[in-house]
N, C-alpha and C positions, 0 to 999 in steps of 0.2 A: 804581412803581419797586421793584425787588427790594431787600430789606434786605441789609446787608453779610454777615450770617450765611448768607443764602440763596446769595449769590454764592460764598462760600467753599465751601459744601456742593456746589454745582454743579461747581466746579473740582476738588474732591476726588473726586467721582463720576466726572468725566471722566478724571482721572488713573488711577483704579482700573480703569475699563474699558479704558484704553490698556494698562495693565500686564497685565490679563487677556488681552487680544487678543494681546499679544506672547508670553505664556506658552503660549497655545493653539497658536501657530504653531511652537513648539519641537518638532523631530522627533527630536533626538538627545541622548543624555546628554553633558554638557559643552558644550552649545551656549549661547551668551550671548543673552539676550532682546533686547538693544539693541546691535548691533554697532557703531553709530556712537559709542556711549560708549567702547568699547574703542579705537577710532581716536583719539578725543580724548585718551584717557589716554596713548596712545603719544606724541602731540604734546606733551603736558604734560611727560612724562619727558624727552623730547629737549630741550625748552626749558630745563628745570632743569639738565640736564647741560651745555648750551651756556653758560648763565649762570655755572655754576661754573667752566667752563673760562676764561671771560673774567675772572672774579674772580681765579683762581689765576695768570693770566698776569702779574699785577702783582707776584707774589712771586718770590723768588730761590731758593726751596726746590726743589731738583732733584727730590726725590721727589714733591712736590705737582704740579709742572709735567708730569712724565712720565705721570701718571695722568689728567690732564685732557684726555681725548680728545674730549669732546662726544658720546660714545656711551654712553647710560645703562646698557647692560649691562656694558660693560667698566669704567666708572667705579665701578660698584657694588661690585666685588670687587678690582680691581687697585689701588685706592687704599689698600688695607690691606697694609702691608709684610710682615705675617705671615699672608698669606692661606693659606699651606700648612698652618697650624695650625688653620684654620677653613674647610676646603674646602667644607663643606656650606652655607656662606653663599651659594654660587652659586645655590642653589635659590630664593633671594629676589630674584634679579636679572633675572628674565624680564620680557618685555614682550609686549603683544599677546594674541592669543587663546590662546597656549600658556603664558601667565604663571603659571597655577595648577599646572603640572606640578611635582610634588614630587620626582620621581625617588626616590632612596633616602634622602631627608632623614629624620633621626631613627633611621636604621638603623645597623648595624655597618659598619665598613670591611672590604672584602675586597681583598686584594692579589693581583693576577695575577702568578704567579711562573713559570708554564709556558706557553710560546707554542704548544704542540702542540695538535692537534685530531684525534686518531686515531679516536675512537669516538663517534659522535653519539648513541648510545643509552646508553652508560655512560661519561660524561665523567670525567676524572681531577680530583680536588681540586687546586686551584691553577691550573686552566685557566680561560679566560674562559667557555667553555660551561658549566662547572660552576656558575659564579656566576650567570649570567643566568637559569637555570631555577629558581632557588630561590624559595620562596613569600614569604619575608620581605623587607622593604626592605633593600637593600644599596647602599652607596656604593663603587663599584668603581674602584680605582686600579691602577697598573702599577709593578712593581718596577724596571723598566728599559726602555730602548728595545726594541720588539718588532715583528716581522713575524709576524702570525697568519694562516696560510693555512688557511681553513676547508675541511673535507672536505664539509660540507653546510650548508644555510642555518642561521643562528644564530637560534633562536626564543627570544624574551624572555618572561619573566614580568613582572607589574606591579611598580611601585615599584623601579625600578633606575636608577642613574646610572652611565654610563661617563665617567669623568673622566680624560682623557689629559694633563692639565696636568703639566709637568715631565718628560715623556717623549715620544719620537717613536713613536707606535703606528700601525701600518699593518694594515688588515684587507683581505684579498683572498680569492678562491677561490669555492667553490660556494655560490650562492644569496645570500650575504652576510646582511644583517640583516633579520629579519622581526618586526614588531610587530603581532600579530594578536589582536584581541578582548581587548586589555589596556588599561591606563591608567597614567598617571604614569611617564613615561620621559624622562630627560634624556641626550642624547649630546653630549659636549663634547670638542673638540680631538682628533678621531680622523681619520686618513687612510683613506678607503675607496675602493678602486679595483680594476680588473680583476676584477670579479665576473661570473660566468657561470652558465648554467643548471645546475641540479643536481636531485636528488630521485629519485623512484621507489625510495624506501627508507624505513626506519623512523628517526625522529628523536625524541629526548626533548624534551618541552616543560615538564616539571615533575618533581620528585623521584618522583612517583607515577604519571606517565603518559608513555608514548611511543606513537607511532602512525605509520601509513603516510602519507607525504607524496608527492603527485604532483609533477611537474616544476615547479620554480620558474622565474620569468621571468628571473632574473639582474639584479634591481634592486640598487642600492647599499643603499638602505633602502626596504623595503616596509611601508607603514602601511595596515593592513587592518582596518576596523571598530574602530579604536582612538581614544582621546581623551586630552587633556592630555599632549601630546607636545611636547618642545622639542629642536631640533637646532641646535647653536651651535658656531661656530668649527671646523667640520669642512672637510676637503678631499675632493671627490668627482670622479672621472673614470673614463673607460674601462670602462664597464659594459655588459653585454649588452643590457639593456632601459633602464629609466629610472634616473637617479641617485637621485631620490626620487619615489616614487609614493604618493599617499594616495587610497584608494578605499573603497567599500562602507561608507559612513556614518561615516567618520573625521571628527573635528572637534576644536576646541580645540588648534590646532597653531601653533607659531611656528618658522620656519626663518630663522635669523639669523647674520650674520657668517661665512657659509661661502664657500668658493671653489670654483666649478664650472669645469671645463675639459674639452676633448677628448671631446666626446660629441654624439650626434645628438639624441635625445628626452630633454631634461634633466629635466623635472618635469611629472608628470601629476596633476591634482587632480580626481577624479571618475571613477567607474567607467564610466558611459556617459551619453549625453544623456537616456536614458529612465529612469535609476535615481533615483527620486524621493527616497529618503532622503538622497542627497548634496546636496539643497537646503539641508540644515542644516549643511553643511560650512562652517567658518570657519577661515581660515588667514591668518597674518601672515607676510609675506616681507620682511625688513628687513635693511639693511646688508650685503647679499651682493655678491660680485663674480662676475659672469658673464663668464668670461674667454675664453681662446683656444680656437679650434676647436670652438665650439658652433654648432649648426645651428638648433634650434627648441625650443619648449615651455619658456619661461623665465618663467612656467609656461604650460601649457595648462589652462584652467579650464573645466570642464564645467557645474558648478552651484555654488551656495553664494555666500558673501561672502569675497572675497579682497582683502586689503589689501597692496599692493605699494608699499613706501615706502623711500626713501633707498638704493636699490640702484645698482650701477654695471654697465651693460651694454656690452660691448665687441665690436663687429663680429660679430654673428650672421650666419649664412649664408642663412637663409630668413626668419625673423621672430623677434621677441622674445617678446611676450605674445599668446597665442591664446585665443579664447573660443568656446564653443558651448553649447547647452542652457540659455541664459538665466542665466548667472552675473552677479553684481555684482562688477566689478573696480574697486577704488578705487586708482588709481595716483597717487602723490604724491612729489615731490622726488627722482625718479630721474634719473640721467644716462645718456643713450643716445648711443653712438658708432656710427653706422651703417656698414655695410660699403661698400666702393667699388663693388660691383656695383649698378648702377642698378635692377635688377629685384628686389633684396632689401633695400630700404631701409625696409620697413614695420616700425614699432615694434609695432603691434597688428594682428591680422588675425582675421576670423572663420574658424574651422576646421570642416570638415565631414567 
């Protein structure tokens, strides 16, 4: 019979080889070695928030009851009556695979005072484009309600937060938002709509670099080879291609509390069925409302591990969730209201 010390040694060796195997299978920066652990962490945070909601329901404090939503993201910052004085706390409130996105946490505040976007090569200080190309971390807020009509795609640098709380901020126009080969971006409370193809021109991507850009697809948000990205409480509709597309080895993404409407191909996760680096893609899709006049791809998953949890799907026209290329789709706690069309009642479908 093995001694107790031998049994402990065997268990430790087994755990070590399990960890090594998981690490060897990592293909992308920002990829989590144990995706099921991230799923369980989401469950834990939701349960804590629900328990807090139940506890506060017994109080008569209006402030306490108004912030007890059962949504761990919102309860994290909305329960602070002085959240405007500590906006960067939002960076601590993420869940899922994108929870480590820092955005501009620790950086300076930048106030957008100018809604114009006349020159994509030489942006004016005070504009949104001038802010997002900077190299240092920035927490970007808006002086007032704004409609920003982009002349060309808006190319971000790393470590930026767009914080639209306290204002109605709309972004429309050419290309819209591009997150390419960068990391740590948070986009919160922004309306993104009516984005169209643009490009075939020079666009600045940093204070020291601009270059020729080919034609963009017209996505609302294009995530290309990026990681640690969190998109929360945004409204997206009426774009030329996808509302949100994540491709070319992007991972560590959370898409939460957003409202999607009036669009055909809503969300694409993965470049192609044959693009192997996307096997490391990990995306959490949580607490979103897939609303009126949506047709398909909520999302379409080509590879990777996709956690679709606690979303509300309302009357799609073809299908809700599609998969190809051998993805893992973990769908939990979602509400599906199928369309009246008997030929379009599939919640999930293989797509080819």
